[in-house]
N, C-alpha and C positions, 0 to 999 in steps of 0.2 A: 875592158871594153864599156861595160858597166861603169864608169867615173865616165866618162866621154857620153854615155845618154841622158849617164843624170847631170851633167853640166851642157846639152845642149837643148834640154827639157828645162833649166832655170833659166838659160839666156830668152828662150823663147818667153814665157814668163813674164820677167823682165821688158820681152821687149813689148808687149802685147798691156803693160801697169805703165808705161814712158807712151805707147801709140794712141793712147785714145783720145777720139777728137772731144774738142772742147764745143760743145753746145749748146743751146735753151730745152731745158728740160723741163716738162710739164712737173707740177708741186716741188719746180725746183727753188729753193731760196735767193736771193739777189740784193741789191743797194743801188740807188742810184749813187752815181763817181762826183757829188758834188755837181746838176748837173745845172744850166745854162736855159733860160727863158728861150734861144735860139734855136737849141735843143728838142726843146719842149715842142715844137711844130707839127710832131707828127701826131703828141699826145692827145685823146679826146676820152670821154665816158660810153660809156657803151649801156649805163642803164637808165631807166625812163623816169627815175627821182625826178621832183620840183631843184632837191639840193644839189644832185650828184651834177645837173645841167650846166649852173657856175663854174664852166669846166677853167674860163681866168682866173678867180681865186684861188683854184687850187694849187693853177700855174704856177701864181706869185708862193704857194709856200712852200710848193715841191722845190723850187728854182734858188739853187747854190746848196744843197743841201744832201742830206744820206739816207732818206727815210727808207726802213723795207722792205720789202713786196715777194707776192710769193704766184710765182704764177700758175695758173688757171688753163692755158693750151694756147700751145704754136700752128696758126693754121692761111696758109692762102701768103707767106711771108709777112704776115704781123703776131707778136704775142697779146697774149689777153692778159690783165694778169687784177690781183686786190695789192693794196697793202695793208700794214699787217696794223692792230690795233695801234691805237695814241693813246698814250697814259695821257695826256689832257687834253682833253674832254670837249674841248674848244675846239681843236682841232680831228678832231674823233668825230665831229658832229660833219665839217665842212667836206670833210677827206671821205669819210665812208660814209656820210648819212646817220651815223647814229642818235641811238634815239636816249640813251643809260648808258652809264658807262659801263656799263658789260657786256653791251653790244659791240658784237665784233665786226670785221669790215661786210660793207654788202655792196657796193660801188666798183662794181668790174673799168676796167681800165684797157685803151687798147694802145699801142708805138708802131711805129714800122718796126719789123725785125732787125732792120741794119741800124735805126737809133738806137733800140732798145741794151743793141750790141757795145755801139761805143759810148753808152753813157752810162749802163751797169756791170758792176762784178758781182761774182758768186761770193754769197756767205756760206762758208763750210757748215759745215755741222761741229757742237761742240764736242761730243762724244762719238768714233765713229766704230765700230765691229769692223775686227781684220782677220783672214784667217792666214796664215804665212808657213813658210818652212823655215829651216831654221839649224846651225850648222855652232856644232861646240869643239872649235879645235885644240881646247887645253882647259882640264881639271883642277884645284885647288884640292885634293883631300883632306876632308878636314881633320883626322880621326889619328895622322900623323904630318900632315903639314908640307904631304907631298903632291909636285906637279904631272902630272898625267897628262899623256898625247895622245887621243885617240882618236876615231875618225864615230863622230856623235850627229845624226842626221835623224830629225822630228818634224813632227807638226805642230803648232802651237795657232791659241784661240787668244786674241788681242782686244781691249778698249783702248785705242786710240784719242787721248784728249790734249784738245787742241788747246795752244794758252789765249789764242788771237781766230778770232773764227772769220778774219777777214784777210787771214795769209796763209797760201794755199801752202805752203811746205817752212813754216816756220818752226819756231821750237814749238816742239810737244813731247809730251809723255806717254809710255802705255806698259800697263800692268799686261803680265802674261801668264796664262797656263800650258805646258806641254807636254808632248810624249813621243817617244821614238824609238829607235833602237842604238844602241853604241856598238863595236866592236872590241871587245876589251882583252888586251897581251896578259898572257896568264904567264909567268917565270918564277924562277924557285927565291923571288924576292916578297913578292903578292903573292903565293900559295902553294901547292905541292906539286904543280907543274917544276919537274928542275931535269935543266939536259938539254939532252933530244927531245925531252916530250913538253919544251915550250911552245906552246900554242896560243891561238884567237879565238873567244868566243862572241855569240852575241851576249847580249845585254838587252832586258830593257829598260829605257829612261825615264821618270817622270820628271817635271819643274817646273819652277815657277822663277821669275826675275821683272824684270821691269827695262826696256828699249827706251833709248834715246836716241828721236829722228834726227839723223844727218843730213840725209837729203830725200828725196819723195817717196824711193822705195824701199832704199838697202837704206839700214841702222845696226847701231849696237846696242846688247843687252847684258844685262847686268842679273848672273842666271844662279838658283841657286839651286839644286837636284839632289835623287839618290839612283842608284842603279844596281837592278836585278840580273840575278844570272835563272835562269832552270836550276829547278829545285834535282833536277836530275846531273845537270853543270857543279853544282856548288857542291853537292854530294860526293863527286868526279876529285874538283878540287879545291872545294874551302875556299875560295880567296876571297879576301879578308878583307875588300870592301865591302861585303856583295850588303844591302839594303841601308850606308851608311853615307850622309852627306857632304855632298862638296858644293866648289863655288868655280864660277867661271864667268868666260867671258866668248857671249857667241856673235853670230853676224845672222840677221832674219832679212829674207827676203819677202813682202807681200805680193799674194798673190789677188788677193779681193779689192774692191773699188774703196781705196782710202781714205779718202777727197771727197765725200756725198755731201748732199746738201739738200736733202730731199724729208726732213725731219717735221715735226709741228714746227708749226710760227709763234714768235712771242710777242713782245711788246715792240713800240718806236718810244723811244723816250728821250729823241731828242733829234738836233735837226743835222750836226754840224761836225 
């Protein structure tokens, strides 16, 4: 019964992770997807400086490029945004009304919500902090080089490092640190338990490792960890693997938002 309830909870959270709506987020980072002049028809400036009013020149610079932007607000079917700082000072003057090389963007632009959705893509964070649950079905006990099958369930904290910020679920690696509980089978080969005294006990487990992402929410992890029986159980059974290292391959399911795009902005260093 407990196993069925656990599986139902896992399916529920996985469904939440896959079912998140793709909407334009305030403070979200995006980039123009080679936008054309025709698609810039609703593109306007909302600032009142003289330079920012030269919208035709700004349109020419944006045309056909992949410049990065950050959303200030979404209201009344319109998206208000600003460009990231340009490394090229001349472009920064024209687009962001910069007065020095240290100036960040000052000018707020606006597009219709539909035009914005049609011509931009999400720029995901380079690093996403995530919380998830994992299971490790098999462990290699290093002290005796024996495989051990037991039920291991725990929680982990990870930092997903994305190789390409423009790709949602591409290749990425995630160092993790986790802890949980393991069900340990005690028998005469690994403890004082013998014959009819064979039993299962719970152990506290800690581990660290690396996840390799293979789908949006489910991934495979290579882990190194330790299992510890309670002091009373260890005194009773003298389990020979207590506190000794193991290697494992586990499956992780992330519950937190792993594909955020609301971290600090950077610089526009190119256009195509």
